[in-house]
N, C-alpha and C positions, 0 to 999 in steps of 0.2 A: 276794504282795509282789514276787516275781521278775517276774511279768507286768507289774506297774506300772513297775518299773525298766526293763524291756526296752522298754515303750511310750515311756517318757520319753526313753530313748536314741535311739529311732527318730525321735521328734519333734525332738530336738536335731539329728540328722543332716539331717533335712528342712529345718530352719531354717537351718542352715549352708549347705546347698545353695541355698536360695532367696536367701540373702544374697549368695552368689557370683554367682548368675544376675543379680541386680540390679546388682552391681558391674560385670559384663561388658556388661550391656545398655546401649544408647544410645537416647534418645528425642529428638525434635526439637520445638522450639517456633518459631513464626513471628510476625511482626508486619508491619504495612504491606502486607498482601497478598503476603507472601513476600519483601519487600525486605530483611528482616533475618531470619536463621535462626540459632537457637542450638541446639547439640547438648549434651546433658548425659547423664551416666551415670544408670542407674536409681537410684543413691544420691544424685543431685542435684549431682554435681560437673560444673562447666562444662568441656566438652572442646573445643568449637569455636564459632566465631562467623563467619558469612558476611554481609557487607554488600554489597548491590548498589550499584555505583558511581552509579547514578541517584539514590540517596537522599543522596549526599554533597554537601552545599552548605556551603561555608565560611562563608556568611553566616547559616546556620541550623543550628548544631550542636545546639541544644536539641531539635529534632525528631529528629535522629539518636539522641541520647542517650535520648529517650523510647522510640524504637523498639527500641533495644538492651535497655532495661529490660523492655519488654513481651515481647520474644521470650524473654529469659531467664526471666521469670516464667511464661510459657506453657510452656516446656520443664520448668521445675521442677514445675508443676502436673501435667504429663504423667508425670513421674518419680514423683510422689506417688501418682498413680492406679495406675501399674504396681506400685509397692511394696505398695499395698493389695491388689491382685489376687494378688500372689505371697505376701504374708505374712498376709493376712487369714484364710485357712483354717487356717493354722498357729496364729495367735494365738487364734482361736476355739476350737481344740482343746485349748489349755492348761487351760482351766477345766473343761470337761466331759469331755475325753478321759481324764484321769487319775482322775477320780472322787474327787479329794481336796478336802476343804473349804478354801475360801479361795484356791483356784487356778483 
């Protein structure tokens, strides 16, 4: 039982470490061939947005809005993939690693 508790504590520490890595990490998403770039944390928080002046047309704000949404969506997808890479091995270990039924 002591070994199971020690393993659970180790996994919890690894999980907290991975969560902190995600919070500190930044990923980028782009749209329009790089005309709009969004930066998000590994946890999906929008941290920055860069818009190339070439895409700013006062007569066509709809296209700009679409590019912003696409860049943020792309960055969010990249953050999700990063989270799956970091957390996937830990989540997979919860069920089989402890050898407990139902976990």
